[in-house]
C-alpha positions as CSV (number, residue, x, y, z in Angstrom):
1,X,-36.6,20.5,42.5
2,X,-33.2,22.1,41.7
3,X,-34.7,25.7,41.8
4,X,-36.5,25.2,45.1
5,X,-34.7,26.2,48.3
6,X,-33.9,23.3,50.6
7,X,-36.0,24.7,53.5
8,X,-39.1,24.8,51.4
9,X,-38.6,21.2,50.3
10,X,-38.1,20.0,53.8
11,X,-40.9,21.9,55.5
12,X,-43.6,22.3,52.8
13,X,-43.1,19.6,50.2
14,X,-41.8,16.5,52.0
15,X,-44.7,16.2,54.4
16,X,-47.2,16.1,51.5
17,X,-45.0,13.8,49.4
18,X,-44.5,11.4,52.4
19,X,-48.2,10.6,52.5
20,X,-47.7,8.8,49.2
21,X,-45.5,6.2,50.8
22,X,-48.5,4.9,52.8
23,X,-51.1,5.3,50.0
24,X,-53.3,2.3,49.2
25,X,-52.5,2.7,45.4
26,X,-49.3,0.8,44.4
27,X,-48.7,3.1,41.5
28,X,-48.7,6.2,43.7
29,X,-46.4,4.5,46.2
30,X,-44.0,3.8,43.4
31,X,-44.1,7.3,42.0
32,X,-43.6,8.7,45.4
33,X,-40.5,6.5,45.7
34,X,-39.2,7.8,42.4
35,X,-39.8,11.4,43.3
36,X,-37.6,11.0,46.4
37,X,-34.5,10.7,44.1
38,X,-35.1,14.3,43.0
39,X,-36.0,15.7,46.5
40,X,-33.3,14.0,48.5
41,X,-30.4,16.4,47.6
42,X,-32.5,19.2,49.2
43,X,-33.1,17.4,52.5
44,X,-30.8,17.6,55.5
45,X,-28.9,14.6,56.8
46,X,-31.1,14.5,59.9
47,X,-34.3,14.3,57.9
48,X,-32.8,11.6,55.6
49,X,-31.6,9.6,58.6
50,X,-35.0,9.6,60.3
51,X,-38.1,10.4,58.3
52,X,-36.9,9.2,54.9
53,X,-35.1,6.1,56.2
54,X,-38.3,5.1,58.1
55,X,-40.3,5.3,54.9
56,X,-37.7,3.4,52.8
57,X,-37.5,0.6,55.4
58,X,-41.3,0.2,55.1
59,X,-41.2,0.2,51.3
60,X,-38.7,-2.7,51.4
61,X,-41.5,-4.8,52.9
62,X,-44.1,-3.7,50.4
63,X,-46.4,-6.3,48.9
64,X,-45.5,-5.2,45.3
65,X,-42.2,-6.7,44.0
66,X,-41.6,-3.7,41.7
67,X,-41.8,-1.3,44.7
68,X,-39.3,-3.4,46.7
69,X,-36.9,-3.4,43.7
70,X,-37.2,0.3,43.1
71,X,-36.6,0.9,46.8
72,X,-33.2,-0.7,46.6
73,X,-32.5,1.4,43.5
74,X,-33.6,4.5,45.3
75,X,-31.5,3.8,48.3
76,X,-28.5,3.4,46.0
77,X,-29.3,6.7,44.3
78,X,-29.8,8.8,47.4
79,X,-27.1,7.2,49.6
80,X,-24.9,10.2,49.4
81,X,-27.5,12.3,51.2
82,X,-27.6,10.1,54.3
83,X,-25.3,11.0,57.2
84,X,-21.8,9.7,57.0
85,X,-22.1,7.6,60.1
86,X,-25.1,5.7,58.9
87,X,-24.5,5.4,55.1
88,X,-22.7,2.1,55.1
89,X,-25.1,0.5,57.5
90,X,-28.1,1.7,55.4
91,X,-26.6,0.4,52.2
92,X,-25.6,-2.9,53.7
93,X,-29.0,-3.5,55.2
94,X,-30.8,-2.4,52.0
95,X,-28.9,-4.6,49.7
96,X,-29.0,-7.6,52.2
97,X,-32.7,-7.3,52.4
98,X,-32.9,-7.2,48.6
99,X,-30.9,-10.4,48.3
100,X,-33.3,-12.2,50.7
101,X,-36.3,-11.0,48.7
102,X,-38.1,-14.0,47.2
């Protein structure tokens, strides 16, 4: 993803990748989550704070424990790409939800 222009990632790649967050196959959901780590640096703060955050929030409530765990890891890895105003709140909520996970 480092050689792809940010506009291409945001407009052409992310919409297709985002369908993996809601896929019925748990392996595909987990791989989609892992791919976000590489795509996030190319996404704008606005997209990260809206679209990506919405998907990450849903992934924290996934039925698979491994996906919930990897979601927390993903949030930590991509936190620098969230907007400055929301970054602390996102990290706090993400880690708090992880601590409450059975």
